[in-house]
mmCIF file of the C-alpha atoms, coordinates in Angstrom:
data_MODEL
# 
_entry.id   MODEL 
# 
loop_
_atom_site.group_PDB 
_atom_site.id 
_atom_site.type_symbol 
_atom_site.label_atom_id 
_atom_site.label_alt_id 
_atom_site.label_comp_id 
_atom_site.label_asym_id 
_atom_site.label_entity_id 
_atom_site.label_seq_id 
_atom_site.pdbx_PDB_ins_code 
_atom_site.Cartn_x 
_atom_site.Cartn_y 
_atom_site.Cartn_z 
_atom_site.occupancy 
_atom_site.B_iso_or_equiv 
_atom_site.pdbx_formal_charge 
_atom_site.auth_seq_id 
_atom_site.auth_comp_id 
_atom_site.auth_asym_id 
_atom_site.auth_atom_id 
_atom_site.pdbx_PDB_model_num 
ATOM 1   C CA . THR A 1 1   ? -30.807 6.712   -17.196 1.00 0.00 ? 1   THR A CA 1 
ATOM 2   C CA . LEU A 1 2   ? -31.556 7.709   -13.794 1.00 0.00 ? 2   LEU A CA 1 
ATOM 3   C CA . VAL A 1 3   ? -30.101 4.761   -12.388 1.00 0.00 ? 3   VAL A CA 1 
ATOM 4   C CA . GLY A 1 4   ? -26.532 5.447   -15.008 1.00 0.00 ? 4   GLY A CA 1 
ATOM 5   C CA . ASN A 1 5   ? -26.269 8.668   -13.384 1.00 0.00 ? 5   ASN A CA 1 
ATOM 6   C CA . ILE A 1 6   ? -25.390 7.233   -9.554  1.00 0.00 ? 6   ILE A CA 1 
ATOM 7   C CA . LYS A 1 7   ? -21.590 7.065   -8.683  1.00 0.00 ? 7   LYS A CA 1 
ATOM 8   C CA . ALA A 1 8   ? -20.760 3.632   -6.604  1.00 0.00 ? 8   ALA A CA 1 
ATOM 9   C CA . LYS A 1 9   ? -19.378 4.993   -3.533  1.00 0.00 ? 9   LYS A CA 1 
ATOM 10  C CA . PRO A 1 10  ? -16.024 2.733   -2.243  1.00 0.00 ? 10  PRO A CA 1 
ATOM 11  C CA . ALA A 1 11  ? -16.963 0.359   -0.067  1.00 0.00 ? 11  ALA A CA 1 
ATOM 12  C CA . GLN A 1 12  ? -15.531 0.476   3.973   1.00 0.00 ? 12  GLN A CA 1 
ATOM 13  C CA . LEU A 1 13  ? -12.706 -2.148  3.096   1.00 0.00 ? 13  LEU A CA 1 
ATOM 14  C CA . GLN A 1 14  ? -11.413 -0.269  0.297   1.00 0.00 ? 14  GLN A CA 1 
ATOM 15  C CA . LYS A 1 15  ? -11.886 3.027   2.476   1.00 0.00 ? 15  LYS A CA 1 
ATOM 16  C CA . ASP A 1 16  ? -9.477  1.080   5.277   1.00 0.00 ? 16  ASP A CA 1 
ATOM 17  C CA . ILE A 1 17  ? -6.989  -0.237  2.443   1.00 0.00 ? 17  ILE A CA 1 
ATOM 18  C CA . ASN A 1 18  ? -6.495  3.252   1.200   1.00 0.00 ? 18  ASN A CA 1 
ATOM 19  C CA . VAL A 1 19  ? -5.795  4.510   4.388   1.00 0.00 ? 19  VAL A CA 1 
ATOM 20  C CA . PHE A 1 20  ? -3.542  2.057   5.408   1.00 0.00 ? 20  PHE A CA 1 
ATOM 21  C CA . ALA A 1 21  ? -1.846  2.570   1.912   1.00 0.00 ? 21  ALA A CA 1 
ATOM 22  C CA . MET A 1 22  ? -1.277  6.031   2.238   1.00 0.00 ? 22  MET A CA 1 
ATOM 23  C CA . ALA A 1 23  ? 0.213   5.584   5.624   1.00 0.00 ? 23  ALA A CA 1 
ATOM 24  C CA . ILE A 1 24  ? 2.606   3.242   4.528   1.00 0.00 ? 24  ILE A CA 1 
ATOM 25  C CA . ALA A 1 25  ? 3.519   5.424   1.374   1.00 0.00 ? 25  ALA A CA 1 
ATOM 26  C CA . ALA A 1 26  ? 3.886   7.967   3.962   1.00 0.00 ? 26  ALA A CA 1 
ATOM 27  C CA . MET A 1 27  ? 6.047   6.417   6.115   1.00 0.00 ? 27  MET A CA 1 
ATOM 28  C CA . ALA A 1 28  ? 8.585   4.797   3.141   1.00 0.00 ? 28  ALA A CA 1 
ATOM 29  C CA . VAL A 1 29  ? 8.770   8.895   1.902   1.00 0.00 ? 29  VAL A CA 1 
ATOM 30  C CA . THR A 1 30  ? 9.923   9.766   5.165   1.00 0.00 ? 30  THR A CA 1 
ATOM 31  C CA . VAL A 1 31  ? 12.611  6.882   5.425   1.00 0.00 ? 31  VAL A CA 1 
ATOM 32  C CA . ALA A 1 32  ? 13.661  7.560   1.989   1.00 0.00 ? 32  ALA A CA 1 
ATOM 33  C CA . VAL A 1 33  ? 13.742  11.352  2.721   1.00 0.00 ? 33  VAL A CA 1 
ATOM 34  C CA . VAL A 1 34  ? 15.929  10.774  5.823   1.00 0.00 ? 34  VAL A CA 1 
ATOM 35  C CA . VAL A 1 35  ? 18.277  8.676   4.097   1.00 0.00 ? 35  VAL A CA 1 
ATOM 36  C CA . ILE A 1 36  ? 18.848  11.276  1.493   1.00 0.00 ? 36  ILE A CA 1 
ATOM 37  C CA . ILE A 1 37  ? 19.240  13.929  4.446   1.00 0.00 ? 37  ILE A CA 1 
ATOM 38  C CA . THR A 1 38  ? 21.711  11.775  5.850   1.00 0.00 ? 38  THR A CA 1 
ATOM 39  C CA . TRP A 1 39  ? 23.433  11.309  2.750   1.00 0.00 ? 39  TRP A CA 1 
ATOM 40  C CA . ALA A 1 40  ? 24.074  14.695  1.993   1.00 0.00 ? 40  ALA A CA 1 
ATOM 41  C CA . ALA A 1 41  ? 24.525  15.745  5.233   1.00 0.00 ? 41  ALA A CA 1 
ATOM 42  C CA . TRP A 1 42  ? 26.904  13.439  6.873   1.00 0.00 ? 42  TRP A CA 1 
ATOM 43  C CA . ILE A 1 43  ? 27.995  10.835  4.123   1.00 0.00 ? 43  ILE A CA 1 
ATOM 44  C CA . ARG A 1 44  ? 28.890  12.632  1.450   1.00 0.00 ? 44  ARG A CA 1 
ATOM 45  C CA . VAL A 1 45  ? 30.614  15.248  3.343   1.00 0.00 ? 45  VAL A CA 1 
ATOM 46  C CA . ASP A 1 46  ? 33.386  12.848  5.427   1.00 0.00 ? 46  ASP A CA 1 
ATOM 47  C CA . TYR A 1 47  ? 33.491  10.353  2.911   1.00 0.00 ? 47  TYR A CA 1 
ATOM 48  C CA . PRO A 1 48  ? 33.246  11.668  -0.459  1.00 0.00 ? 48  PRO A CA 1 
ATOM 49  C CA . ASN A 1 49  ? 34.100  8.583   -2.519  1.00 0.00 ? 49  ASN A CA 1 
ATOM 50  C CA . PHE A 1 50  ? 32.447  6.019   -0.332  1.00 0.00 ? 50  PHE A CA 1 
ATOM 51  C CA . PHE A 1 51  ? 28.461  6.436   -1.640  1.00 0.00 ? 51  PHE A CA 1 
ATOM 52  C CA . THR A 1 52  ? 27.961  8.175   -4.863  1.00 0.00 ? 52  THR A CA 1 
ATOM 53  C CA . THR A 1 53  ? 24.906  9.272   -6.166  1.00 0.00 ? 53  THR A CA 1 
ATOM 54  C CA . ALA A 1 54  ? 23.889  6.413   -7.949  1.00 0.00 ? 54  ALA A CA 1 
ATOM 55  C CA . SER A 1 55  ? 24.265  4.309   -5.079  1.00 0.00 ? 55  SER A CA 1 
ATOM 56  C CA . LEU A 1 56  ? 22.278  6.507   -3.244  1.00 0.00 ? 56  LEU A CA 1 
ATOM 57  C CA . LEU A 1 57  ? 19.288  6.458   -5.465  1.00 0.00 ? 57  LEU A CA 1 
ATOM 58  C CA . VAL A 1 58  ? 19.500  2.897   -5.373  1.00 0.00 ? 58  VAL A CA 1 
ATOM 59  C CA . THR A 1 59  ? 19.330  2.447   -2.030  1.00 0.00 ? 59  THR A CA 1 
ATOM 60  C CA . VAL A 1 60  ? 16.365  5.307   -1.759  1.00 0.00 ? 60  VAL A CA 1 
ATOM 61  C CA . VAL A 1 61  ? 14.565  2.868   -3.977  1.00 0.00 ? 61  VAL A CA 1 
ATOM 62  C CA . SER A 1 62  ? 14.969  -0.082  -2.187  1.00 0.00 ? 62  SER A CA 1 
ATOM 63  C CA . VAL A 1 63  ? 14.337  1.260   1.182   1.00 0.00 ? 63  VAL A CA 1 
ATOM 64  C CA . ALA A 1 64  ? 10.887  2.470   -0.337  1.00 0.00 ? 64  ALA A CA 1 
ATOM 65  C CA . VAL A 1 65  ? 10.217  -0.908  -2.037  1.00 0.00 ? 65  VAL A CA 1 
ATOM 66  C CA . ALA A 1 66  ? 11.007  -2.384  1.490   1.00 0.00 ? 66  ALA A CA 1 
ATOM 67  C CA . PHE A 1 67  ? 8.169   -0.627  3.231   1.00 0.00 ? 67  PHE A CA 1 
ATOM 68  C CA . LEU A 1 68  ? 5.190   -2.345  0.933   1.00 0.00 ? 68  LEU A CA 1 
ATOM 69  C CA . PRO A 1 69  ? 3.699   -5.565  2.553   1.00 0.00 ? 69  PRO A CA 1 
ATOM 70  C CA . GLU A 1 70  ? 3.599   -8.311  0.321   1.00 0.00 ? 70  GLU A CA 1 
ATOM 71  C CA . GLY A 1 71  ? 1.172   -10.323 1.834   1.00 0.00 ? 71  GLY A CA 1 
ATOM 72  C CA . MET A 1 72  ? -1.838  -8.055  2.044   1.00 0.00 ? 72  MET A CA 1 
ATOM 73  C CA . PRO A 1 73  ? -3.203  -8.313  -0.900  1.00 0.00 ? 73  PRO A CA 1 
ATOM 74  C CA . ILE A 1 74  ? -2.966  -11.890 -0.567  1.00 0.00 ? 74  ILE A CA 1 
ATOM 75  C CA . ALA A 1 75  ? -4.708  -12.169 2.855   1.00 0.00 ? 75  ALA A CA 1 
ATOM 76  C CA . VAL A 1 76  ? -7.671  -9.501  2.024   1.00 0.00 ? 76  VAL A CA 1 
ATOM 77  C CA . ILE A 1 77  ? -8.342  -11.973 -0.746  1.00 0.00 ? 77  ILE A CA 1 
ATOM 78  C CA . THR A 1 78  ? -8.275  -15.007 0.978   1.00 0.00 ? 78  THR A CA 1 
ATOM 79  C CA . THR A 1 79  ? -10.355 -13.715 3.535   1.00 0.00 ? 79  THR A CA 1 
ATOM 80  C CA . MET A 1 80  ? -12.953 -12.234 1.215   1.00 0.00 ? 80  MET A CA 1 
ATOM 81  C CA . MET A 1 81  ? -13.127 -15.430 -0.720  1.00 0.00 ? 81  MET A CA 1 
ATOM 82  C CA . LEU A 1 82  ? -13.583 -17.217 2.982   1.00 0.00 ? 82  LEU A CA 1 
ATOM 83  C CA . ILE A 1 83  ? -16.576 -14.651 3.689   1.00 0.00 ? 83  ILE A CA 1 
ATOM 84  C CA . ALA A 1 84  ? -18.168 -15.045 0.331   1.00 0.00 ? 84  ALA A CA 1 
ATOM 85  C CA . LYS A 1 85  ? -18.160 -18.912 0.640   1.00 0.00 ? 85  LYS A CA 1 
ATOM 86  C CA . ARG A 1 86  ? -19.717 -19.187 4.022   1.00 0.00 ? 86  ARG A CA 1 
ATOM 87  C CA . MET A 1 87  ? -22.336 -16.754 2.263   1.00 0.00 ? 87  MET A CA 1 
ATOM 88  C CA . MET A 1 88  ? -22.697 -19.182 -0.664  1.00 0.00 ? 88  MET A CA 1 
ATOM 89  C CA . ARG A 1 89  ? -23.338 -22.083 1.673   1.00 0.00 ? 89  ARG A CA 1 
ATOM 90  C CA . ALA A 1 90  ? -26.301 -20.047 3.200   1.00 0.00 ? 90  ALA A CA 1 
ATOM 91  C CA . ARG A 1 91  ? -27.075 -19.462 0.134   1.00 0.00 ? 91  ARG A CA 1 
ATOM 92  C CA . VAL A 1 92  ? -27.122 -15.632 0.429   1.00 0.00 ? 92  VAL A CA 1 
ATOM 93  C CA . LEU A 1 93  ? -26.703 -13.955 -3.087  1.00 0.00 ? 93  LEU A CA 1 
ATOM 94  C CA . VAL A 1 94  ? -23.797 -11.821 -3.409  1.00 0.00 ? 94  VAL A CA 1 
ATOM 95  C CA . LYS A 1 95  ? -23.556 -9.380  -6.282  1.00 0.00 ? 95  LYS A CA 1 
ATOM 96  C CA . THR A 1 96  ? -21.138 -6.385  -4.419  1.00 0.00 ? 96  THR A CA 1 
ATOM 97  C CA . LEU A 1 97  ? -18.367 -6.130  -2.499  1.00 0.00 ? 97  LEU A CA 1 
ATOM 98  C CA . PRO A 1 98  ? -20.346 -3.922  0.272   1.00 0.00 ? 98  PRO A CA 1 
ATOM 99  C CA . VAL A 1 99  ? -22.683 -7.562  0.976   1.00 0.00 ? 99  VAL A CA 1 
ATOM 100 C CA . ILE A 1 100 ? -19.230 -9.218  1.795   1.00 0.00 ? 100 ILE A CA 1 
ATOM 101 C CA . GLU A 1 101 ? -18.073 -6.794  4.097   1.00 0.00 ? 101 GLU A CA 1 
# 
């Protein structure tokens, strides 16, 4: 059918969240690379038995995970729920995400 060939475009909120997530990921990768370079150029050379490769991997993964904002999904969902509730009180029929935005 003609309607079946139409692809849904991402909503503006989805685009904004994707941009934010990419920025967070870029910062996490940057800091992880800085940690690896610091280990390779300084710590491994001056203190060879202080920081092993295994502990470097644990540290890099920990730093990358620390960049993830834990409350962001909850904040977005709560905000959208409150908007949908207001629209429900106003008797607006909500079928898709862009309507709530």
